[in-house]
C-alpha positions in Angstrom: 98.2 127.5 24.8 100.0 125.8 27.9 98.7 122.8 29.5 99.6 123.6 33.1 97.1 126.7 33.6 94.3 124.2 35.3 92.6 125.7 38.3 94.3 124.6 41.4 91.0 124.1 43.2 89.5 122.4 40.8 89.5 118.3 41.3 92.1 116.6 38.5 90.0 115.0 35.6 89.6 111.4 35.4 91.5 109.7 32.8 89.9 110.2 29.2 87.9 107.1 28.2 89.0 105.9 24.7 86.1 104.9 22.5 85.5 104.2 19.0 86.3 107.3 17.2 83.7 109.6 16.1 84.2 111.5 12.9 82.1 114.7 13.0 83.1 115.8 9.3 81.6 112.3 8.2 78.2 113.4 9.2 77.6 115.5 6.2 77.9 119.0 6.0 75.3 121.6 6.8 74.3 124.2 4.4 76.4 126.6 6.4 79.6 124.4 6.1 78.6 124.0 2.4 79.4 128.1 2.3 82.2 127.9 4.3 84.0 124.8 2.1 83.4 126.9 -1.1 84.6 129.9 0.8 87.7 128.0 2.0 88.5 126.7 -1.6 88.2 130.2 -3.1 91.0 131.9 -0.7 92.8 128.6 -1.1 92.9 129.1 -5.1 93.5 133.0 -4.4 96.5 132.2 -2.2 98.0 129.5 -4.7 97.5 132.1 -7.6 99.5 134.8 -5.7 102.4 132.0 -5.3 101.9 131.0 -9.3 101.9 134.7 -10.1 105.5 135.3 -8.1 106.8 132.3 -9.7 106.0 133.6 -13.2 107.2 137.1 -12.3 110.3 135.5 -11.4 110.8 133.3 -14.5 110.1 136.4 -16.5 112.4 138.9 -14.8 115.6 136.1 -14.6 115.3 135.4 -18.0 115.5 139.1 -19.0 117.5 140.6 -16.7 120.9 140.4 -18.7 119.0 142.7 -21.0 117.0 144.8 -18.5 119.3 145.1 -15.4 116.3 147.1 -13.6 114.5 143.6 -13.6 116.9 142.7 -10.8 114.7 144.7 -8.5 111.6 142.7 -9.7 113.1 139.2 -9.7 114.7 139.9 -6.2 111.1 140.6 -5.0 109.3 138.0 -6.9 111.9 135.3 -5.4 111.2 136.7 -1.7 107.6 136.6 -2.4 107.8 132.9 -3.3 109.8 132.3 -0.3 107.3 133.9 2.0 104.6 132.2 -0.1 106.0 128.9 0.4 106.8 129.1 4.0 103.3 130.5 4.9 102.1 127.5 2.9 103.9 125.2 4.7 102.9 126.5 8.0 99.5 126.4 7.6 99.4 123.1 5.9 101.4 121.7 9.1 98.4 122.4 11.3 96.3 120.2 9.4 98.2 117.6 7.4 101.8 116.6 6.5 102.9 118.8 3.5 103.1 116.7 0.5 102.6 113.9 2.7 106.1 113.8 3.8 106.8 112.6 7.3 108.4 116.0 8.5 108.5 116.5 12.3 106.1 118.8 14.0 103.6 118.7 11.1 99.8 117.6 11.1 99.6 119.1 14.5 95.9 118.8 14.9 95.7 115.4 13.7 98.2 114.1 16.0 97.9 116.0 19.3 93.9 116.7 19.3 93.6 115.0 22.7 96.4 117.5 24.0 94.8 120.2 22.3 91.2 119.3 23.6 92.9 119.1 27.3 94.6 122.4 26.9 91.3 124.3 25.6 89.2 122.6 28.5 91.7 123.9 30.8 91.7 127.4 29.3 88.2 127.6 29.4 87.9 126.5 33.1 90.9 128.7 34.3 89.3 131.9 32.2 85.7 131.4 31.7 84.6 129.4 34.6 86.7 130.6 37.4 84.9 131.5 40.7 86.2 135.1 40.1 84.9 135.6 36.9 81.5 133.9 37.8 81.1 136.2 40.6 81.9 139.0 38.5 79.7 138.2 35.8 76.7 137.6 38.1 77.2 140.8 40.0 76.9 142.7 36.6 73.2 142.0 36.7 70.6 141.0 39.0 69.5 137.4 38.4 67.0 138.0 41.1 65.4 141.2 39.5 65.4 139.5 35.9 63.6 136.3 37.5 61.1 138.7 39.2 60.2 140.4 35.6 59.8 136.9 34.2 57.5 135.8 36.9 55.6 138.9 37.5 54.1 138.6 33.9 50.7 136.5 34.3 51.8 134.7 31.1 55.1 133.6 31.9 54.0 132.6 35.3 51.1 130.1 33.7 54.0 128.9 31.5 56.2 127.9 34.6 52.9 126.5 36.0 52.4 124.3 32.9 55.8 123.0 33.0 55.6 122.4 36.5 52.4 120.1 35.5 54.4 118.3 33.0 57.3 117.5 35.4 54.4 116.2 37.5 53.0 114.0 35.1 56.5 112.8 34.1 57.6 112.1 37.4 54.5 110.0 38.3 54.9 108.0 35.1 58.6 107.4 36.1 58.0 106.2 39.6 56.6 102.9 40.6 53.5 102.9 42.6 55.2 99.8 44.5 58.5 101.4 45.3 56.6 104.6 46.4 54.6 102.7 48.8 57.1 100.8 50.4 59.1 104.3 50.8 56.0 105.6 52.5 55.8 102.6 54.5 59.4 102.6 55.5 59.5 106.4 56.5 56.2 106.0 58.6 57.5 102.9 60.4 60.9 104.7 61.3 59.4 107.8 62.3 57.0 106.3 64.6 59.4 103.9 66.0 61.8 106.8 66.8 59.1 109.0 68.5 57.6 107.8 71.9 54.0 108.5 71.5 53.3 108.6 74.8 54.1 112.1 75.9 53.3 113.8 72.9 50.0 112.1 72.7 49.3 113.1 76.6 50.3 116.6 75.8 47.6 117.1 72.9 45.0 115.0 75.2 45.5 117.2 77.9 44.8 120.2 75.6 42.0 118.8 74.4 40.4 118.0 77.6 41.3 121.2 79.1 39.4 123.1 76.4 36.5 120.6 76.7 36.7 119.5 73.1 35.9 116.1 73.6 32.3 117.1 74.9 30.7 116.8 71.7 31.9 113.5 71.4 30.8 112.6 74.8 27.5 114.0 74.1 27.4 112.1 70.8 28.0 108.5 72.8 25.3 109.4 75.8 22.9 110.3 73.3 23.5 107.1 71.3 23.6 105.0 74.5 20.5 106.5 75.7 18.5 106.0 72.2 19.8 102.2 72.0 18.5 101.6 75.7 15.0 103.3 74.7 14.6 101.1 71.8 15.6 97.7 73.2 13.8 97.0 76.0 13.4 93.3 75.0 17.3 93.0 75.2 17.7 94.6 78.6 14.6 93.0 80.2 15.9 89.6 78.5 19.4 90.2 80.8 17.6 90.6 84.0 15.3 87.5 83.5 18.3 85.4 82.6 19.8 86.4 85.9 17.0 85.8 88.1 16.9 82.8 90.1 14.7 79.6 88.9 12.7 79.8 91.8 11.8 83.5 91.3 7.9 83.7 89.7 8.1 85.2 86.1 5.8 87.7 86.8 7.9 89.2 89.3 10.8 88.8 87.1 8.8 90.9 84.8 8.1 93.8 87.6 12.0 93.6 88.5 13.1 94.0 84.6 10.7 96.6 84.3 12.0 98.4 87.3 15.4 98.1 86.3 15.0 99.1 82.7 13.4 102.4 83.8 16.1 103.2 86.1 18.8 102.3 83.3 16.9 104.4 81.0 16.5 107.3 83.4 20.3 107.3 84.2 21.0 107.4 80.1 18.8 110.2 80.0 20.0 112.3 83.0 23.6 111.6 81.4 22.7 112.7 78.0 20.8 115.9 79.4 23.0 117.3 82.3 26.4 118.4 81.3 27.4 118.5 84.9 26.7 114.6 85.6 28.4 112.9 88.0 29.1 110.1 85.3 30.6 113.2 83.1 32.6 114.9 85.7 34.0 111.8 86.4 35.1 110.8 82.9 36.6 114.2 82.7 38.7 113.2 85.6 39.7 110.0 84.6 40.6 111.7 81.0 42.6 114.3 82.9 44.6 111.8 84.9 45.4 109.6 81.7 46.6 112.3 79.9 48.8 113.0 82.8 50.0 109.6 83.0 50.8 109.4 79.6 53.1 112.2 79.7 54.8 111.2 83.1 53.9 107.5 84.0 56.8 105.2 82.8 54.2 102.0 83.1 51.3 103.9 80.9 54.0 105.1 78.5 55.5 101.6 78.0 51.9 100.3 77.6 51.3 103.2 74.8 54.6 102.0 73.2 53.5 98.4 73.1 50.1 99.4 71.7 52.1 101.8 69.1 54.3 98.8 68.1 51.4 96.5 67.3 49.8 98.9 65.3 52.8 99.7 63.1 53.8 96.0 62.8 50.4 95.6 61.2 50.0 94.3 57.8 47.5 97.3 57.0 50.3 99.9 57.1 51.5 98.7 53.7 47.8 98.9 52.0 47.4 102.2 53.9 50.9 103.8 52.3 49.8 102.4 48.8 46.3 104.0 49.3 47.5 107.1 50.4 49.9 107.2 47.7 47.4 106.6 45.1 44.8 108.9 46.4 47.8 111.7 46.2 48.9 110.8 43.0 45.2 110.8 41.4 44.6 114.4 43.0 48.1 115.7 41.3 47.3 114.3 38.0 43.8 115.7 38.1 44.9 119.0 39.1 47.9 119.2 37.0 45.7 118.2 33.9 43.1 121.1 34.6 44.5 124.6 33.7 41.4 126.2 36.1 42.3 123.6 39.3 42.9 125.3 42.6 46.2 123.9 42.9 47.5 125.3 39.4 46.0 128.8 40.0 47.3 128.8 43.7 50.8 128.0 42.3 50.2 130.6 39.6 49.2 133.2 41.8 52.1 132.3 44.2 54.7 132.7 41.6 53.3 136.2 40.7 53.5 137.3 44.2 57.0 135.9 44.4 57.8 137.5 41.1 56.4 141.3 42.0 58.3 140.5 45.6 61.6 140.0 43.8 61.0 143.2 42.1 59.8 145.3 45.0 61.7 143.9 48.0 65.3 144.8 47.8 66.4 143.1 50.8 65.0 139.8 49.4 66.4 140.5 46.1 69.9 140.7 47.7 69.5 137.8 49.4 68.6 135.8 46.4 71.5 137.3 44.2 73.8 136.2 47.3 72.2 132.7 47.0 73.0 132.3 43.3 76.4 134.0 43.6 77.2 131.5 46.6 76.4 128.5 44.4 77.6 129.5 41.0 81.1 130.0 42.9 80.7 127.0 44.5 80.2 125.2 41.2 82.8 126.9 39.4 85.5 126.6 42.3 84.9 122.6 42.6 83.6 121.3 39.2 84.7 123.6 36.5 87.1 121.1 35.3 84.5 118.5 35.5 82.1 120.8 33.4 84.6 121.8 30.5 85.7 117.9 30.6 83.2 117.5 27.9 85.5 119.1 25.7 88.4 116.2 26.4 85.7 113.7 26.1 84.3 114.7 22.9 87.8 115.7 21.3 89.1 112.1 22.4 86.2 110.5 20.5 86.6 112.5 17.4 88.9 110.9 14.8 92.0 112.8 14.1 91.9 113.2 10.3 88.0 114.0 10.5 88.7 116.6 13.1 91.6 118.2 11.3 89.1 118.7 8.4 86.4 120.3 10.6 88.5 122.6 12.2 90.1 123.7 8.8 86.6 124.3 7.5 85.7 126.4 10.3 89.3 128.7 10.6 91.0 127.8 7.2 89.7 130.7 5.3 91.0 132.9 7.4 94.2 131.4 7.3 94.7 131.6 4.0 95.2 135.4 4.6 98.3 134.3 6.1 99.3 133.2 2.8 98.5 136.0 0.9 100.3 138.3 3.6 103.3 136.2 3.5 103.4 136.5 -0.3 103.1 140.4 -0.4 105.3 140.9 2.9 107.9 138.7 1.3 108.0 140.5 -1.9 107.8 144.0 -0.3 110.9 142.6 2.2 113.0 141.1 -0.9 112.6 144.2 -2.9 113.5 146.4 0.3 116.8 144.0 0.8 117.6 144.1 -2.5 117.3 148.1 -3.0 119.6 148.4 0.2 122.0 146.0 -1.0 122.2 147.8 -4.2 122.4 151.4 -2.7 124.4 150.8 0.2 126.6 147.7 -0.3 127.6 148.0 -4.0 
């Protein structure tokens, strides 16, 4: 496995940190590992038994070859079988440890080169399984959008997704600090308002409102309230007149004048209240229309509106308003999330059902979603595949060499014992064939 087969477009992996070795084999064996260990021991015993059998046959054949010349063929077969068994035993053992504990070069390959093996494996996976071409080809084999649509179109699954979203909302609300959210909302509101001139948009909105006459109900309410107040406060109105009268004026004359002025004011208020085309109302409409135009086009009015806006934004109550708004939103969301029959959850579930049906029935939408998924997966594979597979480097680097060797041997050692058995058999047959050839052709 070459260490040079890394994906050229992936960024280089950062150096792997060396920490305290982790020994996966020391964490206890699972029931499955226990079965594998017993199978490994059994296959080792069979392979070793084949070697011992070849040795016994060799000794017997060598001892009796002078009496029975044909045993030369058996001796050659057993001798070659022993050589093949020993050679393959050495090869298999050298992967995991030093044979007989001897410091022979290029042995104990896994314990001594586990970091390089992990890096090579990581690069191999990145280049051959997480490359952009492979990922796109795999995604092209099935429609992600169609599968998601089939999932979401089923009510029980849509409700499950909604429940998971509700759990996420509860989790987020527990993680977020109310003060931090309030500060964020306050800063966003202040910055957004500060960046926007309030005069022109307010003038445009006001002009539309005044043009449609949407302000007339408010004017009607104010006119009616003024009329009611004047009607019910004769004493307050007459006192103003009395206080303004000259000191030499007779009291009865002041009362007559006050009563007359009160009636005129009351009649005027009644007329404004009852007549939609009253001159005061028309004058007010004209004033408001001119004010809306000034908010849009008159620099002095715009500057005054900006000054008022700055005073409002700079008010300390903005912070309190942001905190209050967040608290209300948070409580409403939590109540809706807790209640499976809340309008919000029912709306989300229905929205998911509708979206799932659209993914199934709308080929254009399905193609778009599949294209987005392929683009995102391709981007991740192109730029981050090596970082993803880097977990192999990091994990292997933390493992202890001896424990890693034992763990790998436990997983693949049983199959490797067949190499020893095959080596014994093939060696024996090769030895027999060579000896026979030598006797028949070369003798």
